[in-house]
C-alpha positions as CSV (number, residue, x, y, z in Angstrom):
1,M,4.9,13.7,123.5
2,K,7.5,14.5,120.9
3,K,6.2,11.7,118.7
4,R,2.7,13.2,118.8
5,I,3.9,16.6,117.9
6,I,5.9,15.2,114.9
7,L,2.9,13.3,113.7
8,A,0.7,16.4,114.0
9,L,3.2,18.4,111.9
10,L,3.3,15.7,109.2
11,V,-0.5,15.9,108.9
12,L,-0.8,19.7,109.0
13,I,2.0,20.5,106.5
14,P,0.5,18.7,103.4
15,F,-2.9,20.1,104.2
16,G,-1.6,23.6,104.3
17,M,0.2,23.3,101.0
18,S,-2.9,21.9,99.2
19,T,-5.0,24.8,100.6
20,M,-2.4,27.4,99.3
21,L,-2.3,25.8,95.8
22,H,-6.1,25.9,95.5
23,A,-6.2,29.6,96.5
24,Q,-3.6,30.4,93.8
25,S,-5.5,28.7,91.0
26,T,-8.7,30.4,92.0
27,H,-7.0,33.8,91.9
28,R,-5.7,33.1,88.3
29,K,-9.2,32.3,87.1
30,H,-10.5,35.6,88.3
31,K,-7.7,37.5,86.5
32,K,-8.5,35.8,83.2
33,K,-12.2,36.7,83.4
34,K,-11.4,40.4,84.1
35,T,-9.0,40.7,81.2
36,A,-11.3,38.9,78.7
37,A,-14.3,41.2,79.3
38,P,-12.8,44.2,77.6
39,A,-12.0,42.1,74.4
40,A,-15.7,41.2,74.2
41,D,-16.7,44.8,74.4
42,T,-14.2,45.8,71.7
43,M,-15.5,43.1,69.3
44,A,-19.0,44.2,69.9
45,T,-18.2,47.8,68.8
46,T,-16.4,46.6,65.5
47,V,-18.5,47.3,62.4
48,A,-18.7,44.3,59.9
49,P,-18.0,45.2,56.2
50,P,-21.0,45.1,53.8
51,P,-21.6,41.8,51.9
52,V,-20.3,41.5,48.2
53,V,-23.1,41.1,45.8
54,D,-22.4,39.1,42.6
55,T,-23.7,41.2,39.6
56,T,-22.6,38.7,36.9
57,P,-25.6,37.8,34.6
58,K,-26.5,34.2,34.8
59,A,-27.8,32.0,32.0
60,P,-31.5,31.1,32.2
61,L,-32.2,27.6,33.4
62,V,-33.3,25.4,30.5
63,I,-35.4,22.4,31.2
64,I,-35.0,19.6,28.7
65,P,-38.0,17.3,28.2
66,A,-37.4,13.6,29.1
67,D,-38.4,12.4,25.6
68,A,-35.7,14.7,24.0
69,I,-32.8,12.9,25.7
70,D,-31.0,10.4,23.5
71,T,-30.9,7.1,25.3
72,S,-30.3,4.9,22.3
73,H,-26.7,4.2,23.5
74,L,-28.2,2.6,26.6
75,L,-30.3,0.1,24.6
76,S,-28.9,-2.8,22.6
77,D,-30.7,-5.5,20.7
78,G,-27.7,-7.9,21.1
79,L,-27.0,-8.0,17.3
80,V,-24.9,-4.9,16.7
81,A,-22.1,-3.9,19.0
82,D,-22.6,-0.6,20.9
83,T,-20.0,1.9,19.7
84,S,-21.0,4.9,21.7
85,Y,-18.3,4.1,24.3
86,L,-15.6,5.3,21.8
87,A,-16.5,8.9,22.8
88,Y,-15.6,8.3,26.4
89,S,-12.8,5.7,26.4
90,N,-9.2,6.8,26.1
91,F,-7.0,4.5,24.0
92,T,-4.2,4.7,21.4
93,M,-5.1,3.9,17.8
94,D,-3.2,1.1,16.1
95,S,-0.9,2.8,13.6
96,T,0.8,-0.2,12.1
97,R,1.0,-0.5,8.3
98,P,-2.0,-2.5,7.0
99,V,-1.3,-5.7,5.1
100,D,-3.7,-7.1,2.6
101,G,-4.4,-10.3,4.5
102,F,-1.9,-12.6,2.9
103,Y,1.5,-13.9,4.0
104,K,4.1,-11.7,2.3
105,I,7.8,-12.1,3.0
106,P,10.5,-10.9,0.5
107,M,12.1,-14.4,0.4
108,L,13.3,-13.9,-3.2
109,R,15.2,-10.7,-2.6
110,G,18.6,-11.0,-4.2
111,A,17.7,-14.4,-5.9
112,R,19.4,-15.4,-9.1
113,P,17.8,-17.2,-12.0
114,F,19.0,-20.7,-12.8
115,P,21.4,-20.8,-15.9
116,L,20.2,-22.2,-19.2
117,P,22.2,-24.9,-20.9
118,N,24.5,-24.0,-23.7
119,E,23.0,-25.5,-26.8
120,N,25.0,-27.0,-29.6
121,K,23.7,-25.7,-32.9
122,Y,24.6,-29.0,-34.6
123,N,22.3,-30.9,-32.4
124,I,19.2,-29.0,-33.4
125,T,16.9,-30.8,-35.9
126,F,13.8,-28.7,-35.7
127,Y,13.4,-24.9,-35.4
128,K,10.4,-22.6,-35.4
129,R,9.8,-19.0,-34.2
130,I,6.4,-17.9,-32.7
131,W,5.1,-14.5,-31.5
132,R,2.6,-14.5,-28.7
133,V,0.5,-11.8,-26.9
134,I,-0.2,-11.9,-23.2
135,D,-3.5,-10.1,-22.5
136,L,-3.1,-8.6,-19.0
137,T,-6.9,-8.0,-18.7
138,D,-7.5,-11.8,-18.8
139,S,-8.1,-13.1,-15.2
140,V,-5.6,-15.9,-15.8
141,N,-2.8,-13.3,-16.4
142,R,-3.9,-11.1,-13.4
143,V,-0.6,-11.9,-11.7
144,F,1.2,-9.6,-14.1
145,A,-1.2,-6.7,-13.5
146,V,-1.7,-6.5,-9.7
147,P,-2.4,-2.9,-8.9
148,G,0.8,-1.3,-7.5
149,E,2.9,-4.3,-8.4
150,T,2.5,-4.7,-12.2
151,L,5.2,-6.3,-14.3
152,M,5.5,-3.1,-16.3
153,S,6.4,-1.1,-13.2
154,I,9.1,-3.6,-12.4
155,I,10.5,-3.2,-16.0
156,M,10.4,0.6,-15.7
157,D,12.3,0.5,-12.3
158,A,15.0,-1.8,-13.9
159,L,15.3,0.5,-16.9
160,K,15.7,3.6,-14.7
161,A,18.4,1.8,-12.6
162,D,20.3,0.8,-15.8
163,K,19.8,-2.9,-15.0
164,I,18.3,-3.8,-18.4
165,I,18.6,-2.2,-21.8
166,A,15.7,-1.1,-24.0
167,Y,16.1,-1.5,-27.8
168,A,14.3,0.4,-30.5
169,D,14.3,-2.6,-32.9
170,E,13.5,-6.3,-32.6
171,G,17.0,-7.3,-33.6
172,F,18.6,-5.5,-30.6
173,K,20.7,-3.2,-32.6
174,S,19.7,0.3,-31.5
175,R,19.7,1.2,-27.8
176,M,17.3,3.7,-26.2
177,S,17.9,5.9,-23.2
178,Y,15.5,6.0,-20.3
179,S,14.2,9.5,-21.2
180,K,13.5,8.3,-24.8
181,V,11.7,5.3,-23.4
182,L,9.4,7.6,-21.4
183,R,8.7,9.7,-24.4
184,S,7.8,6.6,-26.5
185,L,5.4,5.4,-23.8
186,S,3.8,8.7,-23.0
187,D,0.7,9.9,-24.8
188,S,0.9,13.3,-26.4
189,T,-1.8,16.0,-26.6
190,I,-1.9,18.6,-29.3
191,V,-2.2,22.1,-27.7
192,T,-3.1,25.1,-29.8
193,D,-0.9,28.2,-29.5
194,L,-2.8,31.4,-29.2
195,D,-1.7,35.0,-29.8
196,S,-1.3,36.8,-26.5
197,L,-2.8,40.0,-27.8
198,T,-5.6,38.9,-30.2
199,G,-6.2,35.4,-29.0
200,D,-6.1,34.0,-32.5
201,P,-4.5,30.5,-33.1
202,I,-1.0,30.9,-34.4
203,G,0.2,27.2,-34.3
204,S,0.2,24.1,-32.1
205,H,2.7,21.9,-30.2
206,S,2.7,18.5,-28.6
207,V,2.6,18.0,-24.8
208,F,3.6,14.6,-23.3
209,N,1.4,13.3,-20.5
210,P,3.0,11.4,-17.6
211,F,3.3,7.7,-18.2
212,N,1.2,5.3,-16.1
213,P,2.5,1.7,-16.1
214,D,-1.0,0.4,-15.5
215,S,-2.0,1.7,-18.9
216,I,-0.1,-1.2,-20.6
217,T,-2.5,-4.1,-21.0
218,K,-0.7,-6.3,-23.4
219,L,2.8,-7.8,-23.7
220,E,4.3,-9.6,-26.7
221,I,6.9,-12.3,-26.4
222,K,9.0,-13.9,-29.1
223,E,9.8,-17.6,-28.7
224,D,12.0,-20.1,-30.4
225,Y,11.0,-23.8,-30.5
226,Y,13.8,-26.3,-31.3
227,F,14.4,-30.0,-30.8
228,D,17.7,-31.1,-29.3
229,K,18.4,-34.6,-30.6
230,V,21.1,-35.3,-27.9
231,R,18.9,-34.3,-25.0
232,G,15.7,-35.6,-26.7
233,R,13.6,-32.6,-25.8
234,L,11.6,-29.9,-27.5
235,I,12.8,-26.7,-25.9
236,T,10.9,-23.4,-25.7
237,Q,13.1,-20.3,-25.2
238,I,11.9,-16.7,-24.9
239,I,14.0,-14.3,-26.9
240,S,12.4,-10.9,-26.5
241,L,9.7,-9.2,-24.5
242,A,7.9,-6.0,-25.6
243,P,5.0,-4.0,-24.2
244,I,2.2,-3.1,-26.6
245,K,1.0,0.5,-26.5
246,K,-2.3,1.7,-27.8
247,V,-2.0,4.5,-30.4
248,K,-4.6,7.2,-30.0
249,S,-5.7,10.0,-32.2
250,S,-5.8,13.6,-31.2
251,A,-9.5,13.1,-30.3
252,G,-8.5,10.2,-27.9
253,D,-9.7,7.3,-30.2
254,V,-7.6,4.1,-30.4
255,I,-6.4,3.8,-34.0
256,G,-3.8,1.1,-33.6
257,E,-1.0,-0.5,-31.6
258,Q,2.8,-0.3,-31.5
259,H,5.9,-1.5,-29.6
260,P,7.6,1.4,-27.8
261,F,10.7,-0.8,-27.2
262,Y,12.0,-4.3,-27.0
263,L,13.8,-6.1,-24.2
264,Y,16.3,-9.0,-24.4
265,F,14.7,-11.6,-22.2
266,N,17.9,-13.0,-20.7
267,Q,18.7,-9.6,-19.3
268,C,15.3,-9.4,-17.7
269,R,15.7,-12.7,-15.8
270,V,17.8,-11.3,-12.9
271,P,15.3,-8.5,-12.1
272,F,12.4,-10.9,-12.5
273,A,14.0,-13.6,-10.3
274,G,14.3,-11.2,-7.4
275,R,10.6,-10.1,-7.4
276,E,8.0,-12.4,-5.9
277,A,4.7,-12.7,-7.7
278,Y,1.3,-12.7,-5.9
279,D,-2.1,-13.7,-7.2
280,T,-4.7,-14.0,-4.5
281,Q,-7.3,-15.2,-7.0
282,R,-5.3,-18.2,-8.0
283,D,-3.4,-18.8,-4.7
284,V,0.0,-18.1,-6.3
285,Y,2.7,-17.3,-3.7
286,G,6.4,-17.9,-3.3
287,I,7.1,-17.8,-7.0
288,S,9.1,-15.3,-9.0
289,Y,8.2,-13.6,-12.3
290,D,11.1,-15.5,-13.9
291,D,9.6,-18.8,-12.8
292,L,6.3,-17.8,-14.4
293,F,7.9,-17.2,-17.7
294,M,10.1,-20.3,-17.6
295,Q,7.2,-22.5,-16.7
296,G,4.8,-20.8,-19.2
297,N,2.3,-20.3,-16.4
298,F,0.2,-17.7,-18.3
299,K,-2.3,-17.6,-21.1
300,T,-1.3,-16.4,-24.6
301,L,-2.6,-16.0,-28.1
302,I,-0.4,-16.7,-31.2
303,V,-0.3,-13.6,-33.4
304,K,2.5,-14.6,-35.8
305,E,4.7,-17.5,-37.0
306,S,7.9,-17.3,-39.0
307,N,7.0,-17.0,-42.7
308,P,8.8,-15.7,-45.8
309,A,6.6,-12.6,-46.1
310,D,6.9,-11.7,-42.4
311,L,3.2,-11.2,-42.1
312,R,1.1,-11.3,-38.9
313,I,-2.1,-13.3,-38.7
314,R,-4.1,-10.1,-38.7
315,D,-2.4,-9.1,-41.9
316,K,-3.5,-12.4,-43.6
317,Y,-7.0,-12.0,-42.4
318,P,-7.8,-8.4,-41.8
319,N,-11.2,-7.5,-40.2
320,D,-12.0,-11.1,-39.6
321,E,-11.4,-12.1,-35.9
322,D,-12.8,-15.6,-36.3
323,K,-10.3,-16.4,-39.1
324,Q,-7.5,-15.0,-37.0
325,K,-8.4,-17.2,-34.0
326,Q,-8.7,-20.3,-36.2
327,E,-5.3,-19.6,-37.7
328,A,-3.8,-19.2,-34.2
329,Q,-5.4,-22.4,-33.1
330,R,-4.0,-24.2,-36.2
331,I,-0.4,-23.2,-35.4
332,E,-0.9,-24.2,-31.7
333,N,-2.2,-27.6,-32.8
334,E,0.8,-28.2,-35.1
335,L,3.2,-27.6,-32.2
336,N,1.3,-29.9,-29.8
337,N,1.1,-32.6,-32.5
338,Y,4.8,-32.4,-33.1
339,K,5.4,-32.9,-29.3
340,K,3.2,-35.9,-29.2
341,N,4.7,-37.6,-32.3
342,L,8.3,-37.2,-31.1
343,W,8.4,-40.6,-29.4
344,K,5.7,-42.4,-31.3
345,Y,6.7,-45.9,-32.4
């Protein structure tokens, strides 16, 4: 009997607890519904604010015809590259310094010229002095007149740095300062002085224009030819180098030529040996200006030979260019024949 009572209690107690929990949950739901109803009434009575109207004027809508749209960048004939993408792509431009397509390395910087042998005057059996002109406008001599790298600009840099000396005479007796060299090379213009009140001319004065090294188109060299009987060689040695300047009148007409200054060539060899010469037309690379002069790798025209009257060829045959060329060729042939007949048996 006691066992049955205990079993009945074990069954009734859990059932009662579940019934009580269900009743509590139902009571809570009813409370939530009652408290939520007033909130709905309150929201219904709230007045919404009026909508904001945008009064900003708008641009009219423009309709572009289909045939007015540029579609050329979408077409390509396969022959020309399409460059329209440059407007849309983002890249950095190559800002490296441009090079004119040839291999250029300053290999000769600081180079020294090879020394010349000391000649014994008692061994010389033949001697002749010749003056030649190097025309820089000739295509063969283009290496001396490369724009921006002319031989005259190298000479002016050496004069300004006091590495070589300019002389006023061919015998190297009177020196010239750099400022005096510039004045001798610069062209002068006659300017008329006017009275500040009346405007009448009251005089004139000369104004020197800035010198441009590219304006020098001719160079003159003085050479000595002599035969060394001990060495058995006919030797050519350059003594002087001088630019030739065109003399112009006040109207700008060329009326003659002159030598602004003279250079002792042995002094020029060091600056010339340290500067590399380039000639893209003749494929000349890796050679210095000193090498060009020592090898005679240029075209010249004889304008004078040593003579008692100290006359130039143009002084012997004035106003006759054909006679002048024939005389220059005659002197050249004499030198060549002497070289050929040195070892003729």
